[in-house]
Backbone as ProteinMPNN parsed JSONL, in Angstrom:
{"seq_chain_A": "MAMKKDLVVSHRSPVISRRERSRSEHGFTLIELLVVASILIVLAGIGLVQYRNGKTRASEAVLKTDLFNMRDAIDQYYADKGMYPGTLDELVSAGYLRKVPDDPFTMSASTWQTTPSEPDPTNPNAPPGVYDVKSGSDATALDGTKYSDW", "coords_chain_A": {"N_chain_A": [[-61.224, 49.109, 29.642], [-62.11, 46.666, 29.11], [-62.022, 46.766, 26.215], [-59.273, 46.46, 25.833], [-58.781, 43.947, 26.924], [-60.072, 42.432, 24.947], [-58.412, 42.667, 22.83], [-56.147, 41.439, 23.332], [-56.971, 38.759, 23.678], [-57.886, 38.148, 21.194], [-55.687, 38.288, 19.492], [-53.534, 36.365, 17.927], [-51.344, 33.879, 19.273], [-47.835, 33.598, 18.858], [-46.408, 31.208, 18.731], [-46.396, 28.174, 17.093], [-48.669, 25.332, 16.869], [-47.563, 21.928, 16.786], [-49.228, 20.386, 15.134], [-50.055, 22.417, 13.289], [-47.943, 22.927, 11.694], [-46.237, 22.662, 8.591], [-45.758, 19.731, 6.198], [-43.458, 19.702, 5.13], [-41.679, 20.887, 7.042], [-41.056, 18.861, 8.836], [-38.783, 17.213, 8.021], [-36.649, 15.383, 5.841], [-38.255, 13.018, 3.623], [-38.043, 9.387, 3.391], [-37.913, 8.546, 0.743], [-37.024, 10.651, -0.497], [-34.31, 10.889, 0.478], [-33.343, 8.506, -0.31], [-33.404, 9.11, -3.198], [-31.476, 11.137, -3.494], [-29.419, 9.895, -2.58], [-29.068, 7.833, -4.462], [-28.318, 9.303, -6.708], [-26.001, 10.346, -5.988], [-24.379, 8.186, -5.894], [-24.313, 7.481, -8.66], [-23.135, 9.45, -9.639], [-20.752, 9.376, -8.266], [-19.754, 6.827, -9.559], [-19.431, 7.453, -12.118], [-17.523, 9.317, -11.919], [-15.287, 7.592, -11.121], [-15.084, 5.828, -13.238], [-14.024, 7.778, -15.032], [-11.699, 8.629, -13.757], [-10.256, 6.207, -13.822], [-9.82, 5.681, -16.671], [-8.602, 8.202, -17.407], [-6.229, 7.53, -16.27], [-5.11, 5.383, -17.489], [-5.289, 6.397, -20.166], [-2.956, 8.241, -19.603], [-0.926, 6.527, -19.211], [-0.716, 5.148, -21.63], [0.096, 7.156, -23.113], [2.594, 7.452, -21.984], [3.939, 5.045, -22.77], [3.874, 5.156, -25.369], [5.567, 7.381, -26.063], [7.844, 6.457, -24.675], [8.33, 4.117, -26.46], [8.81, 5.518, -28.927], [11.173, 6.953, -28.471], [12.891, 5.114, -27.832], [13.01, 3.478, -30.156], [14.012, 5.709, -31.687], [16.666, 5.894, -30.682], [17.696, 3.528, -31.314], [17.739, 3.556, -34.259], [19.426, 5.816, -34.581], [21.753, 4.607, -33.321], [22.319, 2.648, -35.297], [22.552, 4.162, -37.649], [24.97, 5.604, -36.682], [26.895, 3.469, -36.201], [26.543, 1.365, -38.165], [25.398, -0.943, -37.56], [23.023, -2.86, -35.64], [22.149, -2.355, -32.021], [23.19, -4.993, -29.561], [21.709, -5.35, -27.583], [19.163, -3.822, -25.404], [20.398, -2.502, -23.265], [22.873, -1.987, -24.485], [22.223, 0.26, -25.727], [22.254, 2.001, -23.768], [24.796, 2.018, -22.537], [26.196, 2.98, -24.724], [25.715, 5.496, -24.729], [23.016, 6.458, -25.847], [20.835, 6.475, -24.774], [19.735, 7.276, -21.548], [18.829, 5.658, -19.725], [17.29, 2.713, -19.605], [13.851, 2.649, -20.13], [10.95, 2.034, -17.759], [8.394, -0.216, -18.66], [5.258, 1.158, -18.659], [2.944, -0.424, -18.113], [3.922, -2.965, -17.296], [5.496, -2.258, -15.231], [8.412, -2.731, -15.418], [11.78, -2.681, -16.603], [12.712, -4.711, -17.828], [10.982, -6.314, -19.29], [10.597, -5.635, -21.753], [9.863, -6.371, -25.064], [12.145, -7.501, -27.674], [12.758, -7.325, -31.352], [14.547, -8.989, -33.284], [17.105, -8.259, -35.817], [17.537, -8.569, -39.122], [19.704, -11.032, -40.75], [23.04, -9.411, -41.674], [23.56, -9.184, -45.178], [26.106, -8.446, -46.339], [27.713, -9.253, -44.076], [27.728, -11.844, -42.953], [28.578, -13.237, -40.481], [28.329, -11.414, -38.569], [26.562, -10.988, -35.533], [22.966, -11.045, -35.173], [21.077, -7.898, -34.119], [19.048, -5.737, -32.104], [16.269, -4.891, -33.775], [13.919, -3.468, -33.49], [11.332, -2.731, -30.767], [8.938, -3.529, -28.367], [6.215, -3.373, -26.222], [5.923, -5.654, -23.281], [3.723, -6.29, -22.309], [0.385, -7.87, -22.042], [-2.045, -6.823, -22.092], [-4.869, -4.856, -23.159], [-5.235, -1.981, -25.066], [-7.114, 0.976, -24.815], [-8.359, 1.604, -27.377], [-8.756, -0.998, -28.287], [-6.649, -2.418, -29.332], [-3.667, -4.666, -28.773], [-0.981, -3.715, -26.561], [1.376, -5.011, -26.903], [1.482, -4.721, -29.632], [2.129, -2.507, -30.402]], "CA_chain_A": [[-60.398, 48.018, 29.924], [-62.675, 45.588, 28.334], [-61.441, 46.769, 24.987], [-57.964, 46.013, 25.824], [-58.739, 42.483, 26.746], [-60.49, 41.642, 23.633], [-57.414, 42.889, 21.744], [-55.216, 40.469, 23.764], [-57.684, 37.509, 23.516], [-58.139, 37.926, 19.711], [-54.4, 38.265, 19.225], [-53.045, 35.08, 17.971], [-49.941, 33.674, 19.683], [-46.805, 33.54, 17.679], [-46.244, 29.947, 18.709], [-47.298, 27.286, 16.283], [-48.628, 24.155, 17.353], [-47.132, 20.772, 15.846], [-50.265, 20.114, 14.037], [-49.962, 23.414, 12.301], [-46.633, 22.72, 10.896], [-46.474, 22.064, 7.289], [-45.32, 18.71, 6.107], [-42.021, 20.121, 4.815], [-40.725, 21.248, 8.282], [-40.75, 17.716, 9.688], [-37.571, 16.764, 7.722], [-36.923, 14.586, 4.457], [-38.848, 11.559, 3.758], [-37.074, 8.02, 2.953], [-37.899, 8.526, -0.685], [-36.251, 11.827, -0.922], [-33.126, 10.576, 0.933], [-32.823, 7.437, -1.39], [-33.241, 9.675, -4.372], [-30.249, 11.95, -3.447], [-28.179, 8.967, -2.279], [-28.572, 7.232, -5.699], [-27.726, 10.275, -7.495], [-24.669, 10.602, -5.486], [-23.742, 7.063, -6.115], [-24.295, 7.44, -10.031], [-21.901, 10.56, -10.06], [-19.361, 8.825, -8.037], [-19.44, 5.842, -10.496], [-18.994, 8.125, -13.506], [-16.12, 9.943, -11.73], [-14.351, 6.574, -10.891], [-14.566, 5.43, -14.436], [-13.131, 8.687, -15.719], [-10.473, 8.589, -13.324], [-9.499, 4.972, -14.503], [-9.574, 5.848, -18.076], [-7.504, 9.115, -17.424], [-4.891, 7.136, -15.782], [-4.934, 4.559, -18.615], [-4.404, 7.33, -21.116], [-1.673, 8.691, -19.394], [0.195, 5.231, -19.204], [-0.578, 4.622, -22.773], [1.121, 8.206, -23.944], [4.064, 7.131, -21.533], [4.397, 4.241, -23.421], [3.957, 5.708, -26.861], [6.715, 8.406, -26.052], [9.101, 5.493, -24.66], [8.629, 3.429, -27.868], [9.283, 6.561, -29.859], [12.579, 7.334, -27.861], [13.92, 3.742, -27.768], [13.383, 3.226, -31.613], [14.882, 6.547, -32.522], [18.114, 5.673, -30.166], [18.122, 2.284, -32.141], [17.961, 4.161, -35.435], [20.664, 6.601, -34.413], [22.968, 3.723, -33.055], [22.46, 2.13, -36.602], [23.242, 5.23, -38.477], [26.342, 5.924, -36.375], [27.892, 2.221, -36.248], [26.271, 0.675, -39.135], [24.621, -2.257, -37.047], [22.106, -2.569, -34.786], [22.714, -2.869, -30.924], [22.774, -6.32, -29.638], [20.644, -5.558, -26.413], [18.7, -2.383, -25.097], [21.404, -2.048, -22.388], [24.098, -1.429, -25.285], [21.851, 1.675, -26.023], [22.56, 2.928, -22.383], [26.243, 2.079, -22.342], [26.925, 3.872, -25.731], [25.072, 6.87, -24.568], [22.234, 6.927, -26.722], [19.73, 6.377, -23.624], [20.201, 7.581, -19.929], [18.481, 4.403, -19.02], [15.953, 1.658, -20.314], [12.692, 3.186, -19.221], [10.343, 1.069, -17.42], [7.361, -0.353, -19.407], [4.126, 1.49, -17.838], [1.94, -1.443, -17.77], [4.403, -4.122, -16.611], [6.476, -1.773, -14.365], [9.759, -3.247, -15.392], [12.654, -2.367, -17.836], [13.21, -6.133, -18.314], [9.903, -6.858, -19.868], [10.379, -5.228, -23.29], [10.297, -7.7, -26.055], [12.757, -6.951, -28.798], [12.705, -8.035, -32.745], [15.978, -9.196, -33.837], [17.171, -7.705, -37.126], [17.858, -9.585, -40.262], [21.321, -11.274, -40.861], [23.477, -8.457, -42.662], [24.153, -9.982, -46.355], [27.499, -8.092, -46.262], [28.586, -9.723, -43.063], [26.955, -12.911, -42.565], [28.998, -13.718, -39.283], [27.669, -10.514, -37.454], [25.367, -11.248, -34.843], [21.641, -9.942, -35.194], [20.901, -6.786, -33.204], [17.785, -5.412, -31.895], [15.869, -3.876, -34.629], [12.466, -3.059, -32.885], [11.197, -2.98, -29.359], [7.62, -3.581, -28.149], [5.902, -3.702, -24.826], [5.792, -6.926, -22.881], [2.294, -6.368, -21.564], [-0.786, -8.628, -22.62], [-3.163, -5.998, -21.696], [-5.527, -4.381, -24.285], [-5.473, -0.644, -24.999], [-8.5, 1.758, -24.725], [-8.645, 1.464, -28.616], [-8.805, -2.253, -28.55], [-5.344, -3.151, -29.744], [-2.71, -4.947, -27.826], [0.172, -2.908, -26.373], [2.421, -5.727, -27.602], [1.5, -4.661, -31.158], [2.3, -1.154, -30.864]], "C_chain_A": [[-60.802, 46.789, 29.049], [-62.111, 45.585, 27.009], [-60.101, 46.144, 24.737], [-57.75, 44.341, 25.908], [-59.172, 41.783, 25.678], [-59.413, 41.653, 22.677], [-56.138, 41.495, 22.058], [-55.695, 38.957, 23.504], [-57.481, 37.115, 22.032], [-56.754, 38.105, 19.026], [-53.763, 36.95, 19.203], [-51.622, 34.85, 18.39], [-48.893, 33.17, 18.826], [-46.49, 31.955, 17.757], [-47.069, 28.94, 17.884], [-47.353, 25.916, 16.881], [-47.831, 22.925, 16.454], [-47.99, 20.357, 14.774], [-50.495, 21.124, 12.902], [-48.941, 23.414, 11.345], [-46.884, 22.168, 9.642], [-45.799, 20.798, 7.096], [-43.76, 18.814, 5.871], [-41.065, 20.409, 5.946], [-40.475, 20.131, 8.886], [-39.355, 17.229, 9.213], [-37.664, 16.047, 6.348], [-37.481, 13.253, 4.749], [-37.817, 10.611, 3.198], [-36.924, 8.348, 1.406], [-36.787, 9.639, -1.127], [-34.711, 11.604, -0.767], [-32.525, 9.379, -0.149], [-32.635, 8.091, -2.756], [-31.924, 10.499, -4.592], [-29.051, 10.947, -3.439], [-27.955, 8.149, -3.659], [-28.148, 8.144, -6.735], [-26.223, 10.531, -7.303], [-23.806, 9.31, -5.725], [-23.445, 6.989, -7.77], [-23.075, 8.362, -10.265], [-20.781, 10.025, -9.545], [-18.763, 7.667, -8.906], [-18.643, 6.309, -11.472], [-17.668, 8.794, -12.903], [-14.939, 8.818, -11.598], [-14.034, 6.172, -12.34], [-13.684, 6.379, -15.322], [-11.82, 8.727, -15.263], [-9.48, 7.589, -13.757], [-9.003, 4.959, -15.758], [-8.649, 6.935, -18.193], [-6.271, 8.413, -17.167], [-4.276, 6.079, -16.906], [-4.255, 5.3, -19.721], [-3.072, 7.766, -21.013], [-0.593, 7.668, -19.649], [0.463, 4.945, -20.757], [0.329, 6.02, -23.602], [2.458, 8.062, -23.291], [4.432, 6.104, -22.422], [4.643, 4.461, -24.96], [5.373, 6.573, -26.933], [8.013, 7.278, -25.685], [9.491, 4.805, -25.702], [9.265, 4.426, -28.751], [10.74, 6.691, -29.693], [13.475, 6.123, -28.288], [14.202, 3.375, -29.513], [14.133, 4.175, -32.18], [16.346, 6.255, -32.04], [18.523, 4.292, -31.186], [18.554, 2.842, -33.446], [19.401, 4.993, -35.418], [21.743, 5.767, -34.073], [23.057, 3.167, -34.471], [23.118, 2.899, -37.588], [24.836, 5.719, -38.105], [27.315, 4.707, -36.387], [27.564, 1.278, -37.298], [25.736, -0.754, -38.748], [23.672, -1.951, -36.075], [22.626, -3.03, -33.179], [22.234, -4.348, -30.45], [21.725, -6.36, -28.417], [20.133, -4.041, -26.144], [19.75, -1.704, -24.033], [22.628, -1.269, -23.087], [23.688, 0.065, -25.588], [22.462, 2.681, -24.949], [24.183, 3.012, -22.371], [26.956, 2.884, -23.457], [26.389, 5.22, -25.675], [23.79, 7.447, -25.315], [20.897, 7.055, -26.021], [20.291, 6.688, -22.299], [20.012, 6.248, -19.441], [17.362, 3.602, -19.865], [14.819, 2.135, -19.55], [11.918, 2.0, -18.791], [8.856, 1.091, -18.344], [6.231, 0.147, -18.391], [3.224, 0.694, -17.255], [2.535, -2.631, -16.923], [5.446, -3.682, -15.566], [7.653, -2.207, -14.062], [10.654, -2.878, -16.573], [12.881, -3.641, -18.451], [12.345, -6.793, -19.157], [9.646, -6.519, -21.386], [10.807, -6.227, -24.123], [10.967, -6.904, -27.441], [12.647, -7.709, -29.998], [14.013, -7.876, -33.162], [16.127, -8.622, -35.429], [17.801, -8.78, -38.058], [19.269, -9.75, -40.348], [21.746, -10.011, -42.04], [24.041, -9.435, -43.913], [25.581, -9.685, -46.681], [28.365, -8.675, -45.449], [27.788, -10.586, -42.43], [27.319, -13.561, -41.184], [28.606, -12.833, -38.013], [26.434, -11.043, -36.671], [24.143, -10.394, -34.895], [21.519, -8.971, -33.882], [19.465, -6.728, -33.038], [17.288, -4.39, -32.799], [14.57, -3.224, -34.286], [12.209, -3.602, -31.446], [9.658, -2.801, -29.113], [7.244, -3.932, -26.547], [5.68, -5.242, -24.4], [4.274, -7.158, -22.129], [1.302, -7.026, -22.553], [-1.907, -7.895, -22.701], [-3.71, -5.318, -23.189], [-5.545, -2.909, -24.028], [-6.954, -0.189, -25.04], [-9.079, 1.638, -26.159], [-8.914, 0.093, -29.089], [-7.815, -3.117, -29.149], [-4.551, -3.657, -28.532], [-1.508, -4.219, -27.718], [1.183, -3.708, -26.859], [2.479, -5.498, -29.094], [1.912, -3.29, -31.418], [3.794, -0.882, -31.317]], "O_chain_A": [[-60.017, 46.077, 28.423], [-61.699, 44.512, 26.568], [-59.801, 45.48, 23.746], [-56.947, 43.645, 25.286], [-58.757, 40.652, 25.424], [-59.377, 40.816, 21.775], [-55.495, 40.843, 21.235], [-54.903, 38.077, 23.168], [-57.024, 36.031, 21.67], [-56.809, 38.041, 17.798], [-53.447, 36.395, 20.255], [-50.736, 35.56, 17.913], [-49.174, 32.256, 18.051], [-46.308, 31.44, 16.654], [-48.295, 28.89, 17.991], [-46.352, 25.36, 17.335], [-47.542, 23.239, 15.3], [-47.575, 20.022, 13.665], [-50.995, 20.828, 11.817], [-49.109, 23.898, 10.225], [-47.692, 21.245, 9.536], [-45.021, 20.636, 8.037], [-42.959, 18.048, 6.406], [-39.852, 20.219, 5.851], [-39.524, 20.238, 9.66], [-38.676, 16.779, 10.136], [-38.729, 16.119, 5.735], [-37.295, 12.55, 5.742], [-36.828, 11.031, 2.596], [-35.798, 8.394, 0.911], [-35.887, 9.462, -1.948], [-33.914, 11.996, -1.619], [-31.412, 9.429, -0.674], [-31.734, 7.65, -3.47], [-31.365, 10.543, -5.688], [-28.001, 11.074, -4.068], [-26.813, 7.819, -3.981], [-27.57, 7.645, -7.701], [-25.415, 10.837, -8.179], [-22.579, 9.411, -5.743], [-22.397, 6.463, -8.145], [-22.144, 8.037, -11.002], [-19.753, 10.108, -10.217], [-17.548, 7.501, -9.011], [-17.523, 5.891, -11.766], [-16.686, 8.71, -13.64], [-13.785, 9.095, -11.925], [-12.857, 6.156, -12.702], [-12.842, 5.987, -16.129], [-10.863, 8.834, -16.031], [-8.295, 7.806, -14.011], [-7.958, 4.38, -16.054], [-7.791, 6.778, -19.062], [-5.277, 8.694, -17.837], [-3.066, 6.014, -17.123], [-3.13, 5.081, -20.17], [-2.215, 7.751, -21.897], [0.469, 7.933, -20.212], [1.567, 4.588, -21.167], [1.089, 5.824, -24.55], [3.446, 8.477, -23.896], [5.509, 6.361, -22.96], [5.555, 3.933, -25.596], [6.173, 6.378, -27.848], [9.038, 7.278, -26.368], [10.675, 4.728, -26.029], [10.306, 4.095, -29.318], [11.494, 6.56, -30.657], [14.523, 6.177, -28.932], [15.291, 3.085, -30.01], [14.91, 3.855, -33.079], [17.243, 6.345, -32.878], [19.632, 4.189, -31.71], [19.718, 2.632, -33.784], [20.32, 4.754, -36.202], [22.824, 6.146, -34.524], [24.214, 3.287, -34.874], [24.051, 2.487, -38.277], [25.684, 6.092, -38.916], [28.51, 4.934, -36.579], [28.315, 0.306, -37.383], [25.663, -1.636, -39.603], [23.525, -0.789, -35.696], [23.422, -3.963, -33.076], [21.171, -4.848, -30.817], [20.969, -7.323, -28.293], [20.733, -3.115, -26.692], [19.891, -0.482, -23.993], [23.237, -0.31, -22.613], [24.522, 0.964, -25.695], [22.982, 3.779, -25.146], [24.734, 4.097, -22.19], [28.064, 3.391, -23.279], [26.633, 6.024, -26.575], [23.547, 8.652, -25.391], [19.95, 7.639, -26.549], [21.419, 6.266, -22.045], [20.9, 5.687, -18.798], [16.692, 4.133, -20.751], [14.841, 2.018, -18.324], [12.148, 0.941, -19.376], [8.292, 2.135, -18.672], [6.221, -0.403, -17.29], [2.723, 0.908, -16.151], [1.889, -3.204, -16.046], [6.194, -4.512, -15.049], [8.115, -2.215, -12.921], [10.048, -2.785, -17.641], [13.252, -3.654, -19.625], [12.747, -7.776, -19.779], [8.744, -6.984, -22.082], [11.859, -6.857, -24.01], [10.449, -5.98, -28.067], [12.415, -8.9, -29.792], [14.544, -6.786, -33.374], [15.125, -8.618, -36.144], [18.49, -9.718, -37.657], [20.037, -8.825, -40.086], [21.048, -9.703, -43.006], [24.85, -10.333, -43.679], [26.26, -10.543, -47.244], [29.561, -8.76, -45.731], [27.154, -10.241, -41.432], [26.518, -14.357, -40.694], [28.543, -13.219, -36.846], [25.43, -11.472, -37.239], [24.211, -9.181, -34.697], [21.862, -9.346, -32.761], [18.701, -7.472, -33.654], [17.685, -3.226, -32.749], [14.243, -2.299, -35.03], [12.706, -4.635, -30.996], [9.128, -1.864, -29.71], [7.931, -4.656, -25.825], [5.247, -6.011, -25.259], [3.923, -8.159, -21.504], [1.369, -6.771, -23.755], [-2.817, -8.324, -23.41], [-2.993, -5.302, -24.19], [-5.834, -2.517, -22.897], [-7.869, -0.976, -25.285], [-10.306, 1.565, -26.216], [-9.295, -0.044, -30.252], [-8.011, -4.296, -29.441], [-4.722, -3.163, -27.417], [-0.9, -4.033, -28.772], [2.089, -3.035, -27.352], [3.382, -5.991, -29.769], [2.044, -2.904, -32.579], [4.118, 0.228, -31.741]]}, "name": "protein", "num_of_chains": 1, "seq": "MAMKKDLVVSHRSPVISRRERSRSEHGFTLIELLVVASILIVLAGIGLVQYRNGKTRASEAVLKTDLFNMRDAIDQYYADKGMYPGTLDELVSAGYLRKVPDDPFTMSASTWQTTPSEPDPTNPNAPPGVYDVKSGSDATALDGTKYSDW"}
């Protein structure tokens, strides 16, 4: 029986005291938490910039499409009637556009800047019409140009 007692005494208990735990089992250090937090902040900042640039690129694409469609409608109107429309609303009433689109940067259909046509030398009494249309926004595009110059 003495032999059995020695085995029990020499056998180490599975419970580990606090002093014997390694440092990694206590939790994260303040430095580790700060490093993880700073990485997350940097990634969130990059994501926010990408989101804003993506939104601006989408608005720029809409502006380009709207300008193309309105200029095409002005050209079709001129080809059909031999004169330029007096206003953009005239394109709508004549059926060349369903509606005057909203400028994606000013969020209004009334801010489009129109360029008048040159006086017709064959008919000097005819009022000048809309020759071209541009955005009414003063903002700068991602490529550095003004939207009002497009």
